[in-house]
C-alpha positions in Angstrom: 3.0 8.6 46.9 3.8 11.2 49.9 1.9 14.6 50.8 1.8 17.7 49.0 1.5 21.4 50.6 -1.0 24.0 48.7 -1.9 27.4 49.5 -5.1 27.9 51.3 -7.2 30.8 50.9 -8.9 31.8 54.7 -11.1 33.9 53.1 -12.7 31.8 50.3 -12.0 28.9 52.4 -10.4 26.7 49.5 -7.0 25.8 47.6 -6.0 28.8 45.3 -3.7 29.3 42.4 -3.2 25.4 41.9 -0.2 24.9 43.7 0.9 21.3 45.0 4.4 21.0 45.9 6.0 18.6 48.0 7.3 21.0 50.6 5.9 23.8 52.6 8.7 26.3 51.3 8.8 25.3 47.7 4.3 25.7 47.9 5.2 29.5 49.3 7.6 30.4 46.7 5.8 28.6 44.0 2.9 31.4 45.5 5.4 34.1 45.5 6.4 33.9 42.0 2.7 34.1 40.9 1.5 37.0 42.9 4.7 38.6 44.5 4.6 40.5 47.9 1.1 39.5 48.2 2.2 36.3 48.7 2.9 37.4 52.7 -0.3 38.3 53.4 -2.5 36.7 56.2 -4.9 35.2 54.4 -3.0 32.5 52.5 -1.8 29.7 54.1 0.4 26.8 53.5 -1.3 23.6 54.3 -0.4 19.7 53.9 -2.2 17.4 51.3 -3.0 14.0 51.1 -2.0 13.1 48.0 -5.0 11.0 45.9 -5.5 9.6 42.7 -8.5 11.3 41.2 -10.9 9.5 38.4 -10.9 11.6 35.5 -15.0 11.2 34.0 -15.1 12.5 30.6 -17.1 15.7 29.6 -19.8 14.4 27.7 -19.9 17.7 26.5 -16.5 18.1 25.1 -15.8 16.6 21.5 -13.6 13.7 21.7 -10.7 14.3 18.6 -10.3 10.8 16.4 -7.5 9.3 15.9 -7.1 7.4 12.7 -4.8 4.6 13.3 -3.1 3.1 10.9 -3.8 -0.4 9.1 -1.2 -2.9 9.9 -2.2 -5.2 7.0 -1.8 -2.3 4.5 1.5 -1.4 3.2 3.2 1.2 0.5 6.3 0.2 -1.4 9.5 1.3 -1.8 10.2 1.7 -5.7 9.1 -1.7 -7.4 9.0 -3.2 -11.2 5.7 -4.2 -12.6 5.2 -7.2 -15.0 2.3 -9.0 -16.0 0.2 -6.0 -15.6 -3.6 -5.5 -15.5 -4.5 -1.9 -14.5 -6.4 -0.4 -17.0 -8.7 -3.4 -17.8 -9.5 -6.2 -15.4 -8.5 -9.8 -16.6 -10.9 -12.3 -17.7 -10.3 -15.7 -16.1 -10.1 -18.9 -18.3 -11.2 -20.8 -15.7 -14.2 -19.0 -14.5 -15.1 -16.5 -11.9 -15.1 -12.8 -12.1 -12.9 -10.8 -14.1 -10.2 -8.9 -11.6 -7.7 -5.9 -12.3 -4.0 -7.5 -11.6 -0.3 -7.1 -11.9 3.0 -9.2 -10.6 5.3 -7.1 -8.0 9.2 -7.5 -8.2 10.3 -6.0 -4.8 14.5 -5.8 -5.5 16.0 -7.9 -2.5 18.4 -4.7 -1.8 14.8 -2.8 -0.9 15.3 -4.5 2.9 12.6 -2.0 4.2 10.0 -2.8 2.0 10.6 -6.3 2.5 10.4 -6.0 6.5 6.9 -3.9 5.9 5.8 -6.6 3.7 6.6 -9.1 6.7 4.9 -7.4 9.3 1.7 -6.7 7.5 1.6 -10.7 6.9 2.2 -11.5 10.4 -0.6 -8.7 11.4 -3.0 -10.5 8.9 -2.3 -13.8 10.4 -3.7 -12.2 14.1 -7.1 -11.3 11.7 -7.3 -14.3 10.1 -7.0 -15.8 13.8 -9.5 -14.2 14.9 -12.2 -13.6 12.1 -11.5 -16.7 10.0 -9.5 -20.0 11.5 -11.0 -20.4 14.6 -9.1 -18.3 17.4 -5.8 -20.5 15.9 -3.1 -19.9 13.4 -2.5 -22.8 11.3 1.3 -24.5 11.2 1.0 -23.9 7.5 0.0 -20.9 6.0 -0.1 -19.9 2.2 2.3 -17.0 1.5 1.8 -14.5 -1.4 5.3 -13.7 -1.5 7.9 -15.9 -3.1 11.8 -16.0 -3.8 12.5 -14.8 -7.2 15.8 -16.5 -7.8 14.3 -20.2 -6.7 11.5 -22.0 -8.2 7.4 -21.2 -9.1 5.3 -23.0 -7.0 3.2 -24.3 -10.0 5.9 -25.9 -11.5 9.2 -26.3 -10.0 10.5 -24.1 -12.9 12.6 -21.3 -12.2 11.4 -17.9 -12.4 12.2 -16.0 -15.6 15.1 -13.7 -15.3 13.3 -10.4 -14.8 12.4 -12.1 -11.7 16.3 -12.6 -10.1 17.7 -10.8 -7.4 13.5 -10.2 -6.3 10.8 -10.9 -4.0 7.8 -11.7 -6.4 4.0 -11.5 -5.6 1.1 -10.9 -7.2 -1.8 -8.8 -6.2 -5.6 -7.9 -7.8 -8.5 -6.5 -6.9 -12.2 -6.8 -8.0 -13.5 -5.1 -10.9 -15.9 -2.6 -8.5 -12.8 -1.1 -7.3 -10.2 -0.3 -10.3 -6.5 0.9 -9.5 -5.8 4.6 -9.2 -2.8 5.0 -11.7 -0.8 8.6 -11.2 2.3 9.8 -12.2 5.2 11.5 -9.7 3.3 14.5 -9.4 0.0 12.0 -8.5 -1.6 13.6 -11.4 -4.0 10.4 -13.3 -1.9 9.2 -16.4 -4.6 9.2 -19.0 -2.2 7.5 -21.7 -2.6 3.9 -22.1 0.5 3.3 -23.6 2.2 4.8 -20.4 1.3 2.1 -18.3 3.1 -1.4 -18.9 5.1 -4.6 -18.4 8.4 -3.4 -17.3 7.6 0.1 -15.7 9.1 0.5 -12.5 6.6 2.7 -9.7 5.1 2.4 -6.1 1.9 0.5 -5.2 -0.5 0.3 -1.7 -1.1 -3.5 -0.7 -3.2 -4.6 1.4 -2.7 -8.4 3.2 -5.4 -9.9 4.1 -6.2 -13.5 5.3 -8.7 -16.2 3.8 -10.2 -19.2 4.8 -10.9 -21.1 1.1 -11.5 -24.6 0.0 -9.7 -25.8 2.9 -6.7 -23.6 2.5 -5.3 -21.0 4.6 -3.4 -18.0 3.7 -2.7 -14.5 2.7 -3.9 -12.8 0.4 -2.2 -10.1 -1.3 -5.0 -7.1 -2.9 -3.9 -3.7 -4.7 -4.8 -1.1 -2.1 -6.6 1.6 -4.9 -3.1 4.0 -5.8 -0.6 2.9 -8.2 2.1 5.5 -8.7 4.3 5.2 -12.0 8.0 6.4 -11.1 10.0 5.9 -14.5 9.6 3.7 -17.5 11.8 0.0 -18.0 12.4 -2.0 -20.7 8.9 -3.9 -21.4 9.0 -7.2 -20.8 6.7 -9.7 -22.7 5.3 -9.4 -26.0 5.5 -5.6 -27.4 2.9 -3.8 -29.6 4.1 -3.6 -33.3 5.5 -0.4 -35.0 3.0 1.7 -37.0 5.2 1.4 -39.8 5.0 -2.0 -39.8 0.8 -1.4 -40.0 0.7 1.0 -42.1 3.8 1.3 -44.4 6.9 3.4 -43.6 6.2 5.7 -47.2 4.1 8.6 -47.5 1.6 9.1 -50.3 3.0 11.0 -53.0 1.0 14.3 -54.1 -1.8 14.6 -56.6 -1.7 10.4 -56.3 -5.2 9.4 -56.3 -6.4 6.5 -54.3 -6.6 4.4 -57.7 -3.2 4.9 -58.5 -1.9 4.0 -54.4 0.0 0.4 -54.1 -2.8 -2.0 -53.0 -3.2 -3.1 -49.8 -1.4 -6.1 -47.9 -3.4 -9.2 -48.1 -3.9 -10.8 -44.8 -1.1 -13.2 -45.3 1.5 -10.4 -45.9 0.7 -8.3 -42.7 1.0 -11.5 -40.5 4.9 -11.6 -42.4 5.3 -8.0 -41.4 4.2 -7.8 -37.8 5.7 -9.5 -34.9 4.3 -12.6 -33.6 3.0 -11.8 -30.3 4.2 -13.9 -27.4 1.7 -15.4 -25.1 2.5 -14.2 -21.5 2.5 -16.8 -18.5 2.2 -15.7 -14.6 5.8 -16.7 -13.3 3.9 -17.5 -10.2 1.1 -19.8 -11.6 2.4 -20.7 -14.8 -0.3 -20.4 -16.1 -1.2 -18.3 -19.5 -3.0 -14.8 -18.7 -4.7 -12.3 -21.1 -3.4 -9.0 -21.9 0.1 -7.5 -23.4 3.1 -5.7 -22.4 0.5 -3.0 -22.4 -1.1 -4.0 -20.2 -4.6 -3.8 -21.5 
């Protein structure tokens, strides 16, 4: 760095006004801007200074502001469609293990931004796995949780369901002690369980994390607390029966006592009246799961 010029006071015996310019004339003009005609008083001199790089030591008395760095493995999706919804009550694992809240997420292939965010988060999770779980090495084959809905299921090689066509498909879960918070467009909690079902649309926060288990190394997808319903959609899977099919569509006649009412249908008649409940199967694993279209 070249030399600079400062304003020196012969009275205080030090540089003043914090002026440091590359030439004498510019230093003098800057002084004139600051104090006007007093700049021509005898005690102010323009002196050359050697440029130095000062090492600034932090003042221990000053409070340092903490900046929150974004988590590179966590994303918030654009609008997606939800399937196999178990957001209100954890699903039991039929093969043992702890129950979990879970949902399958369908990301439209037209949502390029969400897919890019997912890919970036997975790459960040790989780096995290390298440093914390995989002994400093990223394996050549890392299991990825996102699948092509136009392809075939990894479980049995069969095509995905029709609702998965044109989508990227992955499932996410969370433990029972970390239940999802499901809210509406105004971020108010949804209290009506019938409003949370397979087929609805919404947004969700997902955290991608590395794992090493039973000799398998991969990236898992985990619900990061928040789920927002944005709009209704056509229900997927089995549906709850209509009230009329349970209780009949005719109201009781006035002045008609219980003894005069028609006898309640038998169990066999009730079974004939109700639509059959279809068993749901996870589109990725192919395994049957609990919970109907209402997600409960």
